[in-house]
Every structure is written in C-alpha cells, then in structure tokens.
DOTI-861463 format. One record per residue (C-alpha): residue number from 1; residue in three letters; x, y, z. Coordinates in steps of 0.5 Angstrom, whole numbers. Layout:
N
<NUM ALA <X Y Z>>
...
END
This chain:
490
<1 MET <-67 10 7>>
<2 SER <-61 6 4>>
<3 ALA <-54 8 5>>
<4 ALA <-49 9 -1>>
<5 PRO <-44 4 -1>>
<6 VAL <-37 6 1>>
<7 GLU <-32 7 -5>>
<8 SER <-25 4 -4>>
<9 GLU <-19 8 -7>>
<10 PRO <-16 5 -13>>
<11 VAL <-10 1 -10>>
<12 ALA <-5 5 -14>>
<13 PHE <-6 11 -9>>
<14 ARG <-6 7 -3>>
<15 HIS <0 7 2>>
<16 ARG <-1 -1 3>>
<17 THR <1 -4 9>>
<18 SER <5 -9 6>>
<19 THR <9 -4 2>>
<20 ARG <11 0 8>>
<21 LEU <13 -6 12>>
<22 ALA <17 -9 7>>
<23 ALA <20 -2 6>>
<24 ALA <22 -1 14>>
<25 PHE <25 -8 14>>
<26 ALA <29 -7 8>>
<27 THR <32 -1 11>>
<28 VAL <34 -5 17>>
<29 LEU <37 -10 13>>
<30 VAL <40 -5 8>>
<31 LEU <43 -2 15>>
<32 PHE <46 -9 17>>
<33 ALA <48 -11 10>>
<34 ALA <52 -4 10>>
<35 ALA <55 -6 16>>
<36 LEU <57 -12 14>>
<37 GLY <60 -9 7>>
<38 VAL <64 -4 11>>
<39 THR <67 -9 15>>
<40 LEU <69 -14 9>>
<41 VAL <72 -8 6>>
<42 ALA <75 -6 12>>
<43 LEU <78 -13 13>>
<44 ALA <80 -13 6>>
<45 ARG <84 -6 6>>
<46 ILE <87 -8 13>>
<47 ALA <89 -15 10>>
<48 GLY <92 -11 4>>
<49 ALA <96 -6 9>>
<50 GLU <98 -12 13>>
<51 ALA <100 -16 6>>
<52 GLU <104 -9 4>>
<53 VAL <108 -9 11>>
<54 ALA <110 -17 10>>
<55 GLY <112 -15 3>>
<56 LEU <116 -9 6>>
<57 ASP <119 -14 11>>
<58 HIS <121 -19 6>>
<59 ALA <124 -14 2>>
<60 LYS <128 -11 8>>
<61 HIS <130 -19 9>>
<62 ALA <132 -19 2>>
<63 GLY <136 -13 2>>
<64 HIS <140 -16 9>>
<65 MET <141 -22 5>>
<66 ALA <144 -19 -1>>
<67 ALA <149 -15 3>>
<68 ALA <151 -21 7>>
<69 GLN <152 -25 1>>
<70 VAL <156 -19 -2>>
<71 ARG <160 -19 4>>
<72 GLU <161 -26 4>>
<73 GLN <163 -26 -4>>
<74 TYR <168 -20 -1>>
<75 ILE <171 -25 4>>
<76 HIS <173 -30 -1>>
<77 GLN <176 -25 -5>>
<78 ALA <180 -22 1>>
<79 HIS <182 -29 2>>
<80 THR <185 -31 -5>>
<81 ILE <189 -24 -5>>
<82 ILE <192 -25 2>>
<83 ALA <194 -32 0>>
<84 TRP <196 -30 -7>>
<85 ASP <194 -37 -10>>
<86 THR <187 -39 -14>>
<87 SER <186 -45 -10>>
<88 HIS <180 -42 -6>>
<89 LEU <176 -40 -13>>
<90 GLU <172 -46 -13>>
<91 HIS <169 -43 -6>>
<92 TYR <169 -36 -9>>
<93 ASP <164 -39 -15>>
<94 HIS <159 -41 -10>>
<95 ALA <159 -35 -6>>
<96 VAL <158 -31 -12>>
<97 GLU <152 -35 -14>>
<98 ALA <149 -34 -8>>
<99 ALA <151 -27 -8>>
<100 LEU <148 -26 -15>>
<101 ALA <142 -30 -13>>
<102 SER <140 -26 -7>>
<103 THR <141 -19 -11>>
<104 ASP <136 -22 -16>>
<105 HIS <131 -24 -10>>
<106 LEU <132 -17 -8>>
<107 MET <130 -14 -14>>
<108 ALA <124 -18 -15>>
<109 ALA <122 -16 -8>>
<110 ALA <122 -9 -9>>
<111 ARG <116 -6 -11>>
<112 TRP <117 2 -12>>
<113 PRO <121 5 -17>>
<114 GLU <126 8 -11>>
<115 GLU <127 1 -8>>
<116 GLN <128 -2 -15>>
<117 ARG <133 3 -17>>
<118 LEU <137 2 -10>>
<119 ALA <136 -6 -11>>
<120 ALA <139 -5 -19>>
<121 GLU <145 -1 -16>>
<122 ILE <146 -7 -11>>
<123 SER <146 -12 -16>>
<124 ARG <150 -8 -21>>
<125 LEU <155 -7 -16>>
<126 ALA <156 -14 -14>>
<127 ARG <157 -16 -21>>
<128 ASP <162 -11 -23>>
<129 ASN <165 -13 -16>>
<130 ASP <166 -20 -19>>
<131 GLN <168 -18 -26>>
<132 GLN <174 -13 -23>>
<133 PHE <176 -19 -19>>
<134 ARG <176 -24 -24>>
<135 GLY <179 -19 -30>>
<136 GLN <184 -16 -26>>
<137 VAL <186 -19 -19>>
<138 VAL <186 -27 -21>>
<139 PRO <190 -25 -27>>
<140 SER <195 -21 -23>>
<141 ILE <195 -27 -18>>
<142 ALA <197 -32 -24>>
<143 SER <202 -28 -27>>
<144 GLY <205 -27 -20>>
<145 ASP <205 -19 -20>>
<146 ARG <204 -16 -13>>
<147 GLY <205 -9 -15>>
<148 LYS <197 -8 -16>>
<149 THR <195 -12 -10>>
<150 HIS <194 -6 -5>>
<151 GLU <190 -2 -10>>
<152 LEU <186 -8 -12>>
<153 HIS <184 -10 -5>>
<154 GLU <182 -3 -4>>
<155 ARG <178 -2 -10>>
<156 ILE <174 -9 -8>>
<157 ALA <173 -6 -1>>
<158 ALA <170 0 -3>>
<159 VAL <165 -3 -7>>
<160 VAL <163 -7 -1>>
<161 SER <162 -1 3>>
<162 ARG <158 2 -3>>
<163 VAL <153 -4 -3>>
<164 VAL <153 -4 5>>
<165 ALA <151 4 5>>
<166 LEU <146 3 -1>>
<167 ASN <143 -3 3>>
<168 GLU <142 2 9>>
<169 GLN <139 7 5>>
<170 LEU <134 2 2>>
<171 ASN <133 -1 9>>
<172 ALA <131 6 12>>
<173 LEU <126 7 6>>
<174 LEU <123 0 7>>
<175 GLU <122 2 14>>
<176 ARG <119 8 13>>
<177 ARG <114 5 8>>
<178 SER <113 -1 13>>
<179 ALA <111 4 19>>
<180 ASP <106 8 14>>
<181 ALA <103 2 12>>
<182 LYS <102 0 19>>
<183 ALA <99 6 21>>
<184 ARG <94 6 15>>
<185 ALA <92 -1 18>>
<186 ARG <91 2 25>>
<187 GLN <87 8 22>>
<188 LEU <83 3 17>>
<189 SER <81 -2 23>>
<190 ARG <79 4 28>>
<191 ARG <75 7 22>>
<192 ALA <72 0 20>>
<193 ARG <70 -1 28>>
<194 THR <67 6 28>>
<195 VAL <63 5 22>>
<196 THR <61 -2 24>>
<197 ILE <58 0 31>>
<198 ALA <55 6 28>>
<199 CYS <51 2 22>>
<200 PHE <49 -3 27>>
<201 ALA <47 2 32>>
<202 LEU <42 5 27>>
<203 ALA <40 -1 25>>
<204 ILE <38 -3 32>>
<205 ALA <35 4 33>>
<206 LEU <31 3 26>>
<207 ALA <28 -4 29>>
<208 GLY <26 0 35>>
<209 LEU <22 5 31>>
<210 VAL <19 0 26>>
<211 GLY <17 -4 33>>
<212 LEU <14 2 35>>
<213 TRP <11 4 28>>
<214 LEU <8 -3 28>>
<215 THR <5 -2 35>>
<216 ARG <2 5 33>>
<217 SER <0 3 26>>
<218 ILE <-2 -4 26>>
<219 VAL <-4 -7 33>>
<220 ARG <-8 -1 35>>
<221 PRO <-12 -1 29>>
<222 ILE <-13 -8 30>>
<223 SER <-15 -7 37>>
<224 ALA <-20 -2 35>>
<225 LEU <-23 -7 30>>
<226 ARG <-24 -12 35>>
<227 ALA <-27 -7 40>>
<228 GLY <-32 -5 34>>
<229 ALA <-33 -12 33>>
<230 ARG <-35 -14 40>>
<231 LYS <-40 -8 40>>
<232 VAL <-43 -10 34>>
<233 GLY <-44 -17 37>>
<234 ALA <-47 -14 43>>
<235 GLY <-52 -11 39>>
<236 ASP <-49 -4 38>>
<237 LEU <-50 -3 30>>
<238 GLU <-49 4 31>>
<239 ALA <-41 3 33>>
<240 ARG <-36 6 28>>
<241 ILE <-29 4 27>>
<242 GLN <-24 10 26>>
<243 VAL <-18 8 23>>
<244 PRO <-14 14 19>>
<245 GLY <-10 13 13>>
<246 ARG <-10 9 7>>
<247 SER <-8 3 9>>
<248 GLU <-11 -4 8>>
<249 ILE <-13 -4 15>>
<250 ALA <-16 3 14>>
<251 ASP <-20 -1 8>>
<252 LEU <-22 -6 13>>
<253 GLY <-25 -1 18>>
<254 SER <-29 2 12>>
<255 ALA <-31 -5 10>>
<256 PHE <-33 -6 17>>
<257 ASN <-37 0 18>>
<258 GLN <-41 -1 11>>
<259 MET <-42 -8 14>>
<260 THR <-45 -5 20>>
<261 ILE <-49 0 16>>
<262 ASP <-52 -6 11>>
<263 LEU <-53 -10 17>>
<264 ALA <-57 -5 21>>
<265 ARG <-61 -3 14>>
<266 ARG <-63 -11 13>>
<267 GLN <-65 -11 21>>
<268 ALA <-69 -5 20>>
<269 GLU <-72 -8 13>>
<270 LEU <-73 -15 17>>
<271 VAL <-77 -11 23>>
<272 ARG <-81 -8 18>>
<273 SER <-83 -14 14>>
<274 GLN <-84 -17 21>>
<275 ARG <-88 -11 23>>
<276 LEU <-92 -11 17>>
<277 ALA <-94 -19 17>>
<278 ALA <-96 -18 24>>
<279 ILE <-100 -12 22>>
<280 GLY <-103 -15 16>>
<281 HIS <-105 -22 20>>
<282 VAL <-109 -17 24>>
<283 ALA <-111 -13 19>>
<284 ALA <-114 -18 14>>
<285 GLY <-119 -21 20>>
<286 VAL <-121 -13 21>>
<287 ALA <-122 -11 14>>
<288 HIS <-126 -17 12>>
<289 GLU <-131 -16 18>>
<290 LEU <-131 -8 16>>
<291 ASN <-132 -9 9>>
<292 ASN <-139 -12 10>>
<293 PRO <-142 -6 15>>
<294 LEU <-138 -1 10>>
<295 GLY <-142 -4 4>>
<296 VAL <-148 -3 7>>
<297 ILE <-147 4 10>>
<298 ILE <-145 6 3>>
<299 GLY <-151 3 0>>
<300 TYR <-156 6 4>>
<301 THR <-153 12 3>>
<302 ALA <-154 12 -4>>
<303 LEU <-161 9 -3>>
<304 LEU <-162 15 1>>
<305 ARG <-159 20 -4>>
<306 ARG <-164 18 -9>>
<307 ASP <-170 22 -5>>
<308 ASP <-170 29 -8>>
<309 ALA <-171 32 -1>>
<310 LEU <-164 29 1>>
<311 ALA <-160 29 -5>>
<312 THR <-156 35 -4>>
<313 SER <-156 33 4>>
<314 ASP <-149 35 6>>
<315 GLU <-149 30 12>>
<316 LEU <-150 24 7>>
<317 ARG <-145 27 3>>
<318 ILE <-140 27 9>>
<319 ILE <-142 20 11>>
<320 ASP <-141 17 4>>
<321 ASP <-134 20 3>>
<322 GLU <-132 18 10>>
<323 ALA <-135 11 9>>
<324 ARG <-131 11 2>>
<325 GLN <-125 13 6>>
<326 CYS <-125 7 11>>
<327 GLN <-126 3 5>>
<328 ARG <-120 5 2>>
<329 ILE <-116 4 8>>
<330 VAL <-119 -3 9>>
<331 GLN <-117 -4 2>>
<332 GLY <-110 -2 4>>
<333 LEU <-110 -7 10>>
<334 LEU <-111 -12 5>>
<335 ASP <-106 -10 0>>
<336 LEU <-101 -11 6>>
<337 ALA <-104 -17 9>>
<338 ARG <-104 -21 2>>
<339 PRO <-98 -24 -1>>
<340 GLN <-95 -20 -7>>
<341 HIS <-97 -24 -13>>
<342 ARG <-92 -23 -19>>
<343 ASP <-94 -24 -26>>
<344 PRO <-87 -21 -29>>
<345 VAL <-87 -18 -36>>
<346 PRO <-82 -13 -39>>
<347 VAL <-84 -6 -36>>
<348 ASP <-82 1 -38>>
<349 LEU <-81 5 -32>>
<350 ALA <-80 11 -36>>
<351 GLU <-87 10 -40>>
<352 LEU <-90 9 -33>>
<353 ALA <-88 15 -31>>
<354 ARG <-90 19 -37>>
<355 ASP <-97 16 -36>>
<356 ALA <-98 18 -29>>
<357 VAL <-96 25 -30>>
<358 SER <-101 25 -36>>
<359 ARG <-106 23 -31>>
<360 LEU <-105 28 -26>>
<361 ASP <-105 33 -31>>
<362 GLU <-112 31 -34>>
<363 LEU <-114 31 -27>>
<364 GLY <-111 38 -26>>
<365 LYS <-107 36 -20>>
<366 LEU <-100 39 -23>>
<367 GLY <-102 46 -22>>
<368 GLY <-96 51 -23>>
<369 ILE <-91 45 -22>>
<370 SER <-86 44 -28>>
<371 VAL <-85 37 -29>>
<372 ALA <-79 34 -33>>
<373 THR <-81 27 -36>>
<374 PRO <-76 22 -39>>
<375 PRO <-76 24 -47>>
<376 ALA <-80 20 -51>>
<377 GLY <-75 15 -54>>
<378 SER <-72 14 -47>>
<379 ALA <-73 7 -44>>
<380 ALA <-72 3 -37>>
<381 ILE <-74 -4 -38>>
<382 ALA <-75 -7 -31>>
<383 ASN <-78 -14 -30>>
<384 GLY <-84 -14 -26>>
<385 ASP <-92 -14 -25>>
<386 GLU <-94 -8 -29>>
<387 SER <-100 -6 -25>>
<388 LYS <-97 -7 -18>>
<389 LEU <-91 -3 -21>>
<390 ARG <-95 2 -24>>
<391 GLN <-98 3 -17>>
<392 VAL <-91 4 -14>>
<393 VAL <-89 9 -20>>
<394 SER <-96 13 -19>>
<395 ASN <-95 14 -11>>
<396 ILE <-88 16 -12>>
<397 ILE <-90 22 -17>>
<398 THR <-96 24 -13>>
<399 ASN <-93 24 -7>>
<400 ALA <-88 29 -10>>
<401 VAL <-93 33 -14>>
<402 GLU <-97 34 -7>>
<403 ALA <-90 36 -3>>
<404 THR <-88 41 -9>>
<405 PRO <-93 46 -10>>
<406 GLY <-91 51 -15>>
<407 GLY <-84 48 -16>>
<408 THR <-81 43 -20>>
<409 ILE <-80 36 -21>>
<410 ARG <-75 32 -25>>
<411 ILE <-76 25 -27>>
<412 GLU <-70 21 -30>>
<413 ALA <-70 14 -33>>
<414 LEU <-63 10 -32>>
<415 THR <-61 3 -34>>
<416 ASP <-54 -1 -33>>
<417 ASP <-52 -8 -34>>
<418 SER <-57 -11 -29>>
<419 HIS <-62 -6 -26>>
<420 ALA <-67 -1 -29>>
<421 ARG <-68 5 -25>>
<422 LEU <-73 11 -24>>
<423 VAL <-71 17 -20>>
<424 VAL <-76 23 -18>>
<425 THR <-73 29 -15>>
<426 ASP <-77 35 -13>>
<427 THR <-76 42 -10>>
<428 GLY <-81 42 -5>>
<429 GLN <-80 43 3>>
<430 GLY <-77 36 4>>
<431 ILE <-78 31 10>>
<432 PRO <-76 33 17>>
<433 ILE <-70 29 19>>
<434 GLU <-74 26 25>>
<435 HIS <-79 23 20>>
<436 MET <-74 20 16>>
<437 PRO <-74 13 20>>
<438 ARG <-82 12 20>>
<439 ILE <-83 14 13>>
<440 PHE <-85 7 11>>
<441 ASP <-88 5 17>>
<442 PRO <-96 3 16>>
<443 PHE <-101 9 18>>
<444 PHE <-95 14 19>>
<445 THR <-97 20 15>>
<446 THR <-96 28 15>>
<447 LYS <-102 29 11>>
<448 ALA <-109 31 13>>
<449 SER <-112 26 8>>
<450 GLY <-107 21 8>>
<451 THR <-108 14 10>>
<452 GLY <-100 13 11>>
<453 LEU <-101 6 7>>
<454 GLY <-98 9 1>>
<455 LEU <-90 8 2>>
<456 ALA <-91 2 6>>
<457 ILE <-95 -2 0>>
<458 ALA <-90 1 -5>>
<459 GLN <-84 -2 -1>>
<460 ALA <-88 -9 0>>
<461 ILE <-89 -9 -8>>
<462 VAL <-81 -7 -9>>
<463 ASP <-79 -12 -4>>
<464 ALA <-83 -17 -7>>
<465 HIS <-80 -15 -14>>
<466 GLY <-73 -16 -11>>
<467 GLY <-71 -8 -12>>
<468 ARG <-70 -2 -7>>
<469 LEU <-74 4 -6>>
<470 GLU <-69 9 -3>>
<471 VAL <-71 16 -1>>
<472 GLN <-66 22 1>>
<473 SER <-69 28 3>>
<474 ALA <-66 35 6>>
<475 PRO <-71 40 9>>
<476 GLU <-72 46 5>>
<477 HIS <-68 43 -1>>
<478 GLY <-73 37 -3>>
<479 THR <-73 30 -4>>
<480 ARG <-70 25 -8>>
<481 VAL <-73 18 -9>>
<482 ALA <-70 12 -13>>
<483 LEU <-73 6 -15>>
<484 THR <-69 1 -17>>
<485 LEU <-71 -6 -20>>
<486 PRO <-68 -12 -24>>
<487 ARG <-67 -11 -31>>
<488 SER <-71 -15 -36>>
<489 PRO <-67 -20 -39>>
<490 SER <-71 -19 -46>>
END
C-alpha cells in the first residue's frame, strides 16, 4: 500500500523563517536606530540651547558695551562743559560714533520683544542725548551763555543714569533667559541619556531573545533533522521527525518524513521484486517438472470417466478438480517466473471494467451485489498490454465481488494529464490490519479456495507497465483499490 504524498501549504499561508528572522533583526536595528536618532535629536536640541545661551551672553556683553560707550560719550560731554570750550568736540565725535555703533549692535543681538524694546530705548536715549548736547550745550558754549550750564549738565547726566538703569534691567532679563536655557540644556541631556540607555538596553535584551528564539526554533529543529537522518542512515525507516509550526524547517521535516515513507515503500517493492524473482526462479523449474505428471493425471482421469461405471464417480471428479487446481497454481508460478512482455496499445480501463462485470454477471457471481460501473461514454485510456491489463482488472473486480456479498461496489474511471486511473471501492468486510503488509506476497490468501497468486501477479504486471497498484482498507468499512497507469499518448 502506497502512502499519499505530503501536501505543502501555500507559501502565502506559512510563517516563513526568513521573514521572522528579518523581522527580529529589523526590530533590533530599529531600536538601535531609535537610540541613535534620539541621541542626535537631543544633541541638536542641546546645541540649540547652548547656542541660545551663547547668544544671550553675547547680548549681555553688547548691553554692557552700549552702556559703557554711552558713559564714555557722557564723559566727553562733561569735559566740554567743564572746560567750556569746543576744542574737545573731535574726540566727542569719535565717542558718539562708538556709542551709536554699540547700541546698533545691541539691537541686532536682542531676539525677544522685551529685549528689543529695551535695546531700542537705550539706542533712542543715546541719540537724544547727543542731539541735546549738540543742539543746546554746544550753542551755549559758543555764545558764552553759562546760565543754563548746570541745568543742561543735570539733564545729560539723567539720560546716562536712565541708560544704565535700562541696561541693568536688560541684563537681568537676559540672565533669566540664560539660566532657563542652561536648565533646559541640562534637562535635555538627562532625558537623552535616559532614553538612549533605555533603547540600547531594549535592543540588547531583544538581541538576547532573538538568540534564544534562534536556538529554539532553528537550532533544535535542525538537531532533530540531523538525528532523524542518522536513524534513517542506520536503517530505521520508521523514524519520523516532528517539527511544529509552519516554517521552512517544518516543511523540510515533512519532506524528510515523506522521503522515508517513499524509501520504505521502494525498499519494500525491491524486496518484493527480489522475493518474486527468487520464487519464480525456483518455481519455474518445479512448474515444468509438475506439468507433465499433472497432464498425465488429468488425461487418465478423463479416460477413466469414459467408462459408464466410473462416469459419475466422486473420487474421479475430486482427482480431476484437484489436479486442475494444481495446474492453475503451476501456471501462476510460471506467470511470476517469466518476464512480463508487453505489447503496448491504447487500452480503455473503463471498458475492461465493464467487460469484467458483464462476465461475472453472466456467470451468476454477482448475486445481490449492486455494481456501479463507469458510464458508457466515459473512458480512461492507458498505454499497455490489453490481455495482461484485462487480467489485472478482472482480478481486482473479482476480489471485490467475493469480499462484498450483498453489498455495493463503485467503479470509477479517471484521467489527468499523464495518467489513467481505475478505482474500485467496495463496502465489504475489509482487510484486517495485520494482513495489509502481506497482501501482495505470493501464496498469501485468506480464501479457502484461493492460490494467493492473484494480487502478486497483478502487482508484477502493473510494475512492468510503470504503474501503481494501491490498496486502502479498513475493517468493517470496505476496501478501495486504485490502479494507476501511464496515459496513452494517442
């Protein structure tokens, strides 16, 4: 009995090992990439915070420089008022240029609205101070009018004091912003360190889990495959590998199991062929030696039965029947011994089945058996020797009829691209499980009148045709016999 081939699941419905490996390593890489990304983003934000601190320090320095230049401008104004001449105005012009440049730089360094407002106020006061000095003090000195000198000096000094106060206010605001930026940079640094360590820890843990998974899902199954291969190599063709799941390794295990099943079947076929060859070699010589005395016995029995006194003798009838049974056995032995010569022609297996059923019906052997044959229009054209294939089909159907008294038999003729098939299914008592391994052995039979050569000869004929004869049976549930042969090319 041949085992059915293992059917593999479609690739789309299997969890492929390569896919799972790629997913596991991709997850590890994603975690490392996330850690790197978090680090880069954190470094960028820290750099931004540090740049903000540097900008704020630069703005504070610009504010200090602007206030110092305004005071330097005031010093030159005070010197001119005290000296009460305009000989120092050239130095004053240089101080004014420096003060205006400093206030402009302060306005450019200020980023926030409040800072910009204070910087603009300082710049405006510096310009107003210069305009007051040039518009009121210098003309008074030129005219020799000392009456407003004290008032003008106090007014100019008040402007400088206001500039200093504004600069202190600006400096305090910049200090607060600088402190906030530094705190934010420290917080970003701590957060980046925590997230980076967490990502790397997860990546390391996942890498460990991937290694453990590889050990469990790949290394162990491969070890099981190696152990199974060693058992088969040692001759244990019953060894099977159990790999759970739906991965390529599980498919490999299933393929390995199917290989051992096929190997066991082919080995059994080889042993059977060798056994038949040995039996045939011995049986050929024995058959030739037996045929002559059996022919003599049958001839003399026929001669004796011509005597009216012995014509109805039960003893002679028994001798004739048993001698002819011996002759059939000898013919079966010769069929096993001689090579199966083939004269291949297109043969309709469905027609052979219909003919076999018709002959059994004519001989009255069907009794109350219901036989469903292939419809008249159906055909299963095989390529083979018609007489030998007729012998095989007749043997299969006869066995089914003898095993199914009062039951039903269904005969189906099927074809595909390369094979023709005849399937005979009966509802008889079935074949006992312990007898299944021996049904193709010569001389094995459970029938009182059988020779045990029918299936052995049928198997030899089918093997010679390059076909398969498969038997499936369950006690109390009947038997299914499938004859598969190469399809006729015509």
